[in-house]
C-alpha positions in Angstrom: -13.6 -26.4 -43.4 -13.7 -22.8 -42.4 -12.4 -21.6 -39.0 -15.1 -21.3 -36.4 -15.0 -18.3 -34.0 -15.5 -19.7 -30.5 -14.7 -16.4 -28.7 -13.8 -12.9 -29.9 -10.6 -13.2 -31.9 -10.3 -16.9 -31.1 -11.0 -19.6 -33.7 -10.8 -23.4 -34.1 -10.2 -25.3 -37.3 -9.5 -29.1 -37.5 -6.9 -28.3 -40.2 -5.0 -25.9 -38.0 -3.0 -27.0 -34.9 -5.2 -30.2 -34.6 -8.3 -28.0 -33.9 -6.8 -26.3 -30.8 -8.0 -22.7 -30.2 -5.7 -20.2 -32.0 -5.6 -16.4 -32.4 -7.9 -15.6 -35.4 -6.0 -15.4 -38.7 -2.9 -17.1 -37.3 -1.6 -20.5 -36.3 -0.6 -19.3 -32.8 -2.3 -21.4 -30.1 -4.0 -19.7 -27.2 -2.1 -22.1 -24.8 1.3 -20.9 -26.2 0.4 -17.3 -25.6 -0.7 -18.0 -22.1 2.4 -20.2 -21.4 4.8 -17.5 -22.7 3.1 -14.9 -20.4 3.2 -17.3 -17.5 6.9 -17.9 -18.2 7.7 -14.3 -17.7 7.5 -12.7 -21.1 5.7 -9.4 -21.3 2.7 -8.8 -23.5 4.9 -6.6 -25.8 7.5 -9.4 -26.1 4.9 -12.0 -27.0 3.3 -9.6 -29.5 6.6 -9.0 -31.2 7.7 -12.7 -31.2 4.4 -13.9 -32.8 3.4 -10.8 -34.7 0.2 -10.4 -32.6 -1.5 -7.3 -31.4 -2.0 -6.5 -27.7 -5.8 -7.0 -28.4 -5.0 -10.6 -29.6 -3.1 -11.3 -26.4 -5.9 -9.9 -24.2 -8.4 -12.0 -26.2 -6.3 -15.1 -25.5 -6.3 -14.3 -21.8 -10.0 -13.7 -21.7 -10.6 -17.0 -23.4 -8.3 -18.9 -21.1 -10.0 -17.3 -18.1 -13.4 -18.3 -19.3 -12.3 -21.9 -19.8 -10.8 -22.1 -16.3 -14.0 -20.4 -14.9 -16.2 -23.1 -16.4 -13.9 -25.9 -15.2 -15.4 -28.1 -12.5 -12.5 -29.2 -10.2 -13.1 -31.8 -7.5 -10.7 -32.9 -4.9 -11.1 -36.3 -3.4 -9.1 -37.4 -0.3 
């Protein structure tokens, strides 16, 4: 199967990382990029560590933001 683009620069492929969203042309999961940034790494550090462009990292953040924005969270007492 060929990778399917689900957002700009973000793809899924059942044969790559169990179908998790990754940066296009890589095996780097979006969740890993976001986790590294959340853990305190800079965009430049993440880019260097995973051989990504700053545009790739921004695409991962945009995708993650869109997923969270569409999430329906309900709190029950």
